[in-house]
N, C-alpha and C positions, 0 to 999 in steps of 0.2 A: 452793632458796629463790627463785631467779629465776622458775621456772615457777609456783610457788605464788603469788608476788606478782602475776604476770600473770593468773592465774586469778581472784584476788580483784578485780583491776582490771576484768576482763571482767564478773564478777558485779555489781560496782557500776555499770558502764555499763548492763547489762541492767535493773537496778533503776531507774536514771534514765530510760531509754527507756520503761519501763512506766508510770512516773508521768507522763511528759510525752508520751504517745503521741498522735500526730496521725493521725486517721483519713482515709480517702478522702472521707468526707462533710464533714469539717472543711475539707479542701482545696477541695472543690467549692464550699462555702459562701463561702469567702474569694474565690474566683474570681468568683462571681456578685455579691458585694458590690462588686467593683471594676469591673464591666462590666455596665451596664444592659441592653444588647442581648443579652448572653449570658444574663442572667436571664430575659428575655422568651422566648428560644428554649427554655430549659430548663423554664420554668413553663407553656408554652403548653398542653400537654395536660391540665393541672390546671384550666384555665379553659374551653378550647374542646374538650371531649371529642368525639372522633370526627371532628374537622376537621383536615385535614393542614395543617401550617404551611408557608407559602411565603414565603421571605424576599424582600426587595426593597430597592433603594437608598433609597427614601423611608422605609422602616421604620428603616433604619440612621441616616438623617439625623435623624429625629424623636428616636430614642433618644440620639443624640449631643448634640442640643440640650437635651433634658431632663436628661441627666447634667451637662452644662455649667451649667445653671441651678442644680441642686442644689449643685454644687461652687463656685458663685460665679464662674464664668469668663465670664459674659456681661456686657456693658457696663451693663446694668440688671438689676433683679430681675423683669423682665416678659418673657414670651415669647408671641408671637402666631403662630398657625398657620392657614393657609388651604389646605386640601387637599380634593379631591373626596370624596363619600361612599364608604363601604366601603374606606377605605384605612387602617383601624386606629387612627385618631386617638383615638377614644373609649376603646378598649381600652388603648392605650398610656398615655394621660393619666390616665384615671379608675380603671383596674383595676391594671395592672402597676406604674405609677409610685409610687402610695402604698405598695403592698406592698414595693417595692424600697427606698424611702426608709426604711421601718421597719427593714429589715435593718441599716441604718447609724445611724439616729437614731430609735429606737422611740418617743420622746416627741413626735415631730412631729404636728402637728394639721392636718387637712385639712377644708376646706369645699368642697363640690362643687355646682355649679349647672347647671341646664339649663332650657330652656323647658318641657320635658316631665317631669313628676314620675315618670311611668312609666319613662322612659328613665334617669333618674338613679337610680331604685331598682334597675333592671336591673343597672347597672354596680356599684352598691354591693353587691348580692348576689354578683356575680361576684368582686369584690375580697375580700369576706368569706370566700367559699368557698376561694379560694386561700390566704388567711392561715390558715384553719382546717385546711388539708390536712396530712396526715402528712408529706408531702414538705417543706413549708415549716417546720413545727415542728421536725423533726429537724435541719434545717440552721441555723435562725436562732433557735430557742428563744423565739419570740414567741407568746404565748397571748392569746386574746380574753378580756376580762374578762366573766365571767358576769353581773355586776351591770348592765352596759350592753351589751346585745347584741341589737340590733334591725335590721331591714332598712335603715332609713334612718340609723341612728346606732349605731356600734359602737366600742368602745375596746379597747386592749390593757392589760396589767398594768403597763406603764411610763408610763401617762398619756397616750399618744397616742390620737387618735380620728379617725374619718372620718365626717362628717355630710353628708347631701345635701339639697338644696332644689330646688323648682321655682321659677322666677323669677316665677311668677304668685301664689305664696303668701307667707306671712309669713317674713321672714328676721330673726330676733331671737335674742338670748341666747347666741350662740356667736361665738367668735373663732378665727382660724386662722393658722397659719404659712404655709400654702399655700392660695391661692384658685384653684380650677379652674373656669373658666366654659366649658362645652362646649355649643355651639349655644344661645346665650341667646335667639335669635329663631327662631320657626317659619318655615322657608323658604317655606311657602305664604302667609305674611303679610309677606314682606319688602318688598312694594311698598306696604304700608300705612304712611303717615307717622305716624298715631296709634300704631300698634303699635311702630314704631321709637322713637318718643319715650317710650313707656311703658317699654321695655327700658332705654333710656339713663337714664331717671329712676331706675329700680330700681338700676342699677349705681352711679350717682353718689351716691345717697342711702342705699343699703343695703349692697350688695356691696363697694363700694370702701372702706368704713369698717370692714370686718370683720377686718382684719389685726390680729394681736396686737401687732406692733411695726411701725409705718410704715416704719422704716429697713431692716428685714430681710424683711418679708413678700414672698413670691414669688407672682407671678400668672401664670396660664396661660390664654390665651383661644384 
């Protein structure tokens, strides 16, 4: 009777394990949700195909601050970054960060701005390609909504969206939980007082007021 009881117990345990089976993919997804830098490293080849990833202290620092912003661990809800060109600021802020936030808060809404419409469209397409990848969908089960899926504006099925704008164009009709302003001023025009005033006016009268909730909106510049 003792042996039969233990056999039944083992069979019951096997049934429970089967019903609650956690896969390697599930564990990987949970690790990546908890660590933005790990997410960037793992997702790199889905965004920059054929380019070898080279880590650096500045990448880790930017990832740490972006994760702290998401988790509410910064003194304010604003983060300003000043780094030289070609140090992955645009990729980290515009491409990887929205995709990572959606793994934790898929309803989050992003508005992304740049002086160049072509550059902001480039990053939008890279972010969309990552989210539409099989690798991403298998781990995080986020799907792009077919009813709103364009280069400059795409949504997921949880209500989250990512919309991009050039600072020289019209910025109306949308609100965001995150406002990402990447290179609002063309570096070749940085010495122009008129151009600086134009960008400042656009920020003060358009971008600044695009937050869905003034108390919680997060801004990255």
